[in-house]
PLY file of the C-alpha trace (Angstrom):
ply
format ascii 1.0
element vertex 309
property float x
property float y
property float z
element edge 308
property int vertex1
property int vertex2
end_header
-3.12 -25.33 34.15
-0.76 -27.06 32.05
-0.29 -27.10 28.63
-0.61 -29.36 26.30
0.13 -28.77 22.46
-0.37 -31.31 19.58
1.67 -31.18 16.24
1.05 -33.63 13.26
3.72 -34.20 11.22
3.89 -36.31 7.63
6.34 -35.31 6.11
7.15 -31.51 6.62
11.17 -31.59 7.61
11.50 -28.26 5.77
9.14 -26.64 8.79
9.96 -28.08 11.96
12.73 -26.35 12.41
10.97 -22.59 11.55
7.90 -24.42 13.50
9.74 -25.19 16.75
11.95 -21.73 16.89
8.35 -19.72 17.07
6.58 -21.71 19.00
8.67 -22.82 21.66
9.34 -18.77 22.61
5.53 -18.61 22.49
5.14 -21.32 25.70
7.86 -20.58 27.30
7.35 -16.97 27.74
3.94 -18.44 29.30
2.86 -18.55 32.87
1.71 -22.58 32.39
3.88 -25.59 32.46
3.89 -26.80 28.64
3.70 -29.32 26.71
4.84 -30.18 23.37
3.91 -33.64 21.54
4.93 -33.89 17.60
3.67 -37.22 16.06
4.94 -38.09 12.82
2.09 -39.91 11.47
4.26 -41.76 9.33
6.52 -39.78 7.31
8.84 -41.18 4.41
11.65 -37.68 5.02
13.70 -37.10 7.76
10.87 -35.66 9.01
11.48 -38.46 12.34
15.11 -37.13 12.79
14.81 -33.13 12.88
11.97 -33.67 15.79
14.60 -36.02 17.07
17.81 -33.26 17.11
14.46 -31.03 18.90
13.59 -33.51 22.29
17.42 -33.10 22.63
17.97 -29.75 23.16
14.66 -29.42 25.31
14.07 -32.96 26.29
11.57 -31.84 29.22
9.41 -30.59 26.80
9.18 -32.43 24.13
7.43 -35.54 23.47
7.25 -38.18 20.13
4.86 -39.99 18.65
6.45 -42.33 16.27
3.78 -44.52 13.62
4.77 -47.32 11.68
2.42 -46.21 8.43
0.32 -43.49 7.57
-3.30 -43.04 9.48
-4.10 -39.12 8.93
-4.19 -36.31 10.47
-7.62 -37.02 13.35
-5.81 -40.02 13.42
-2.19 -38.51 15.29
-4.46 -36.33 17.64
-6.25 -38.58 18.92
-2.46 -40.37 19.75
-1.65 -36.81 20.78
-5.17 -36.84 23.02
-4.01 -40.05 24.18
-0.02 -38.45 25.60
-1.41 -35.64 26.55
-1.31 -34.52 30.17
-1.75 -30.96 30.40
-5.73 -28.80 32.05
-6.04 -26.87 28.40
-5.22 -28.61 24.80
-4.82 -26.81 21.72
-3.57 -28.58 18.50
-1.78 -26.88 14.38
-1.26 -27.80 11.70
2.58 -28.16 10.96
2.98 -25.72 8.87
3.15 -22.18 9.76
-0.01 -21.08 8.17
-1.74 -20.78 11.60
0.58 -18.39 13.83
1.27 -20.34 16.88
2.08 -16.72 18.59
-2.55 -17.10 18.24
-1.93 -19.52 20.96
-1.49 -17.67 23.72
-5.36 -16.44 22.74
-6.60 -19.37 22.14
-5.53 -20.33 25.60
-7.74 -17.13 27.75
-10.35 -18.21 26.17
-10.53 -21.78 27.96
-9.22 -20.02 31.16
-12.45 -17.72 30.60
-14.76 -21.04 31.00
-15.16 -22.29 27.06
-14.27 -25.94 26.56
-14.19 -26.22 22.62
-11.87 -23.10 20.67
-12.46 -23.09 16.78
-11.43 -20.12 14.83
-11.88 -19.05 11.52
-9.11 -17.90 9.27
-8.92 -14.52 8.56
-7.86 -13.11 5.00
-6.87 -17.17 3.57
-3.10 -17.18 1.81
-4.87 -19.84 -0.53
-6.15 -20.35 -4.12
-9.21 -19.00 -5.45
-11.06 -22.56 -5.84
-10.33 -24.23 -2.33
-12.18 -21.33 -0.38
-14.35 -20.88 -2.96
-15.28 -25.24 -2.00
-14.21 -24.35 1.68
-17.45 -21.29 1.64
-19.34 -23.88 -0.19
-18.56 -26.91 2.53
-19.16 -25.69 5.50
-22.63 -24.38 4.66
-23.32 -27.29 3.36
-21.72 -29.54 6.00
-23.40 -26.76 8.90
-27.02 -27.50 7.31
-26.41 -31.23 7.22
-25.26 -32.14 10.89
-26.57 -29.05 12.67
-23.26 -27.61 13.93
-22.63 -24.08 13.46
-18.97 -24.29 12.42
-17.59 -21.90 10.03
-14.05 -22.98 9.41
-14.15 -26.74 9.68
-10.61 -26.85 7.98
-8.48 -24.56 10.42
-6.98 -26.80 12.89
-5.23 -24.75 15.05
-8.04 -24.90 17.62
-8.55 -25.44 21.81
-9.57 -28.08 24.04
-10.20 -28.35 27.30
-9.23 -31.39 28.94
-12.78 -32.46 29.35
-13.54 -32.36 26.31
-10.18 -34.88 25.34
-11.07 -37.10 27.83
-14.53 -37.95 26.24
-13.34 -37.69 23.51
-11.05 -39.92 23.79
-13.39 -42.52 24.88
-14.81 -42.93 21.14
-14.71 -46.73 19.75
-15.54 -45.24 16.28
-12.82 -45.55 13.59
-12.58 -42.65 12.14
-13.91 -39.52 13.41
-13.80 -35.46 12.41
-12.48 -34.16 15.64
-13.39 -30.33 15.71
-17.21 -31.61 14.98
-16.83 -34.30 17.44
-15.94 -31.56 19.91
-18.21 -29.93 19.02
-21.22 -32.35 19.32
-20.06 -32.31 23.12
-19.19 -29.08 24.16
-21.71 -26.96 26.09
-20.00 -23.44 25.70
-17.53 -22.75 22.54
-16.93 -19.78 20.80
-14.72 -19.27 18.18
-12.12 -16.53 17.28
-10.92 -15.21 14.30
-6.85 -16.10 13.57
-4.61 -14.98 11.06
-3.77 -16.89 8.23
-0.02 -17.65 6.21
0.47 -18.60 3.35
2.54 -21.81 3.06
6.67 -20.92 2.54
8.38 -24.14 2.79
7.04 -27.67 2.37
3.36 -29.14 -0.29
0.16 -29.06 1.28
-0.37 -33.07 2.23
-4.36 -32.58 1.01
-5.17 -32.76 -2.79
-8.32 -32.77 -3.55
-9.13 -36.43 -3.39
-8.08 -36.31 0.63
-10.03 -33.46 0.64
-14.06 -34.84 -0.47
-12.79 -38.25 1.13
-12.73 -36.07 4.28
-15.50 -34.01 3.89
-17.73 -37.81 2.68
-16.03 -38.92 6.51
-17.45 -35.62 8.09
-20.29 -36.17 7.00
-21.41 -39.71 7.68
-19.80 -39.45 10.78
-22.23 -37.30 11.86
-25.59 -37.49 9.76
-27.80 -39.68 8.73
-28.59 -36.65 6.48
-27.31 -37.99 3.28
-28.95 -41.09 3.20
-31.80 -40.30 3.58
-32.26 -37.04 1.37
-31.30 -40.32 -1.09
-34.57 -42.13 -0.61
-35.91 -39.66 -0.79
-34.67 -38.28 -4.42
-35.47 -41.78 -5.40
-38.92 -42.19 -3.69
-39.26 -39.38 -5.49
-37.50 -40.67 -9.12
-39.44 -43.91 -8.95
-42.51 -41.35 -8.80
-41.89 -39.35 -11.94
-40.79 -42.16 -13.42
-44.22 -44.20 -12.84
-46.01 -41.01 -14.28
-43.78 -40.84 -17.34
-44.69 -44.14 -17.96
-48.00 -44.44 -17.59
-48.32 -40.79 -19.78
-46.72 -43.42 -22.97
-49.19 -46.36 -22.77
-51.51 -44.23 -22.92
-49.94 -41.86 -25.59
-49.64 -45.12 -27.77
-52.84 -46.42 -26.99
-54.45 -42.61 -28.80
-51.58 -42.64 -30.74
-49.99 -45.49 -31.78
-46.35 -47.13 -32.26
-43.53 -44.30 -32.70
-39.85 -44.23 -32.62
-39.95 -40.65 -31.38
-38.61 -39.55 -28.59
-36.58 -41.86 -28.30
-32.93 -40.20 -26.84
-35.09 -38.42 -24.75
-35.78 -41.97 -22.84
-32.13 -42.43 -23.22
-31.52 -38.84 -21.21
-33.87 -40.11 -18.72
-32.35 -43.75 -18.69
-28.53 -42.43 -18.35
-30.21 -39.62 -15.36
-31.72 -43.24 -13.43
-28.99 -44.34 -13.73
-26.89 -41.48 -12.56
-29.75 -41.03 -9.72
-28.96 -45.21 -8.39
-25.30 -45.00 -8.61
-24.96 -42.42 -6.83
-27.62 -43.51 -3.95
-26.10 -46.79 -4.34
-22.66 -45.19 -3.30
-23.99 -43.05 -0.28
-24.89 -46.26 1.38
-21.86 -47.93 0.65
-20.44 -44.57 2.53
-22.21 -45.73 5.77
-21.62 -49.45 4.88
-18.65 -48.89 4.79
-18.14 -47.07 7.83
-20.37 -50.34 9.82
-17.15 -52.67 7.66
-14.38 -50.49 9.57
-16.32 -50.38 12.72
-16.45 -53.79 13.09
-12.99 -54.94 12.18
-11.61 -53.59 15.25
-8.81 -52.56 14.35
-6.35 -49.94 15.66
-6.81 -46.60 14.51
-3.09 -46.38 15.08
-0.21 -48.40 15.62
2.85 -46.72 17.13
6.48 -47.92 16.64
8.84 -46.11 19.16
7.63 -43.00 21.63
10.53 -40.96 22.77
9.10 -38.81 25.86
12.04 -36.49 26.58
13.12 -36.95 30.60
9.54 -37.63 31.42
0 1
1 2
2 3
3 4
4 5
5 6
6 7
7 8
8 9
9 10
10 11
11 12
12 13
13 14
14 15
15 16
16 17
17 18
18 19
19 20
20 21
21 22
22 23
23 24
24 25
25 26
26 27
27 28
28 29
29 30
30 31
31 32
32 33
33 34
34 35
35 36
36 37
37 38
38 39
39 40
40 41
41 42
42 43
43 44
44 45
45 46
46 47
47 48
48 49
49 50
50 51
51 52
52 53
53 54
54 55
55 56
56 57
57 58
58 59
59 60
60 61
61 62
62 63
63 64
64 65
65 66
66 67
67 68
68 69
69 70
70 71
71 72
72 73
73 74
74 75
75 76
76 77
77 78
78 79
79 80
80 81
81 82
82 83
83 84
84 85
85 86
86 87
87 88
88 89
89 90
90 91
91 92
92 93
93 94
94 95
95 96
96 97
97 98
98 99
99 100
100 101
101 102
102 103
103 104
104 105
105 106
106 107
107 108
108 109
109 110
110 111
111 112
112 113
113 114
114 115
115 116
116 117
117 118
118 119
119 120
120 121
121 122
122 123
123 124
124 125
125 126
126 127
127 128
128 129
129 130
130 131
131 132
132 133
133 134
134 135
135 136
136 137
137 138
138 139
139 140
140 141
141 142
142 143
143 144
144 145
145 146
146 147
147 148
148 149
149 150
150 151
151 152
152 153
153 154
154 155
155 156
156 157
157 158
158 159
159 160
160 161
161 162
162 163
163 164
164 165
165 166
166 167
167 168
168 169
169 170
170 171
171 172
172 173
173 174
174 175
175 176
176 177
177 178
178 179
179 180
180 181
181 182
182 183
183 184
184 185
185 186
186 187
187 188
188 189
189 190
190 191
191 192
192 193
193 194
194 195
195 196
196 197
197 198
198 199
199 200
200 201
201 202
202 203
203 204
204 205
205 206
206 207
207 208
208 209
209 210
210 211
211 212
212 213
213 214
214 215
215 216
216 217
217 218
218 219
219 220
220 221
221 222
222 223
223 224
224 225
225 226
226 227
227 228
228 229
229 230
230 231
231 232
232 233
233 234
234 235
235 236
236 237
237 238
238 239
239 240
240 241
241 242
242 243
243 244
244 245
245 246
246 247
247 248
248 249
249 250
250 251
251 252
252 253
253 254
254 255
255 256
256 257
257 258
258 259
259 260
260 261
261 262
262 263
263 264
264 265
265 266
266 267
267 268
268 269
269 270
270 271
271 272
272 273
273 274
274 275
275 276
276 277
277 278
278 279
279 280
280 281
281 282
282 283
283 284
284 285
285 286
286 287
287 288
288 289
289 290
290 291
291 292
292 293
293 294
294 295
295 296
296 297
297 298
298 299
299 300
300 301
301 302
302 303
303 304
304 305
305 306
306 307
307 308
């Protein structure tokens, strides 16, 4: 069973040499033929040159895909899917927070008949706020989408060839690969993996990018957010109508008064906030439709370096 390992790279020049020093022996010591596919996602540092040096030493096992801009981690993985030829496909980040030594355990699960192998990070070396936010998002996302994924943020995952081929056929402009694979899986499994503290480089996911990613996830796999804001809008409208009747009756029986002005202002700001939230959620879905109808490419490849293959 040939194994393809896909590694998205964005400004990771500090990590790449160490990553390869650990990843290559793991794959070379396995009983399977393998290929390592590095996708340079518009890095502005020296990442591409480091990758080219690695490929010169191992031309038979290393492929490089070079984007002409930054299209995002999931677009990079999709490009890796297109270039992969393995029966099992593994994705892993380049930052070494997920140890490459865990890959054989994922391959074992695929050999055992599982078509998607998810992972759950144990003893995470992340700030407390990020771990807490991750737990909340994981539970909320499962509730909204109906999926059963315990760690959406871990990209160390394995996919059988048929699942990869299905995902390659998707024409959506943006999607969330772990959730998409889970939708198509017939025999998925999750295993626990270790997690290391980032020693080199800095995280490329700011708070805004994480929020953006979760909006994409929710709007890609469920209409629940849109349906929820619709129900909230109906509920608030009903409450506002009843409150208006109350104020009208109060004016008829008690006469005009200046009291309650601040309460009305508070209610007004509350309703404005609800309205803006509803418009924002609706806008997310409209934005996705707009992106898809333009039919722009998910990514643009500047060059491919396939070694001797």
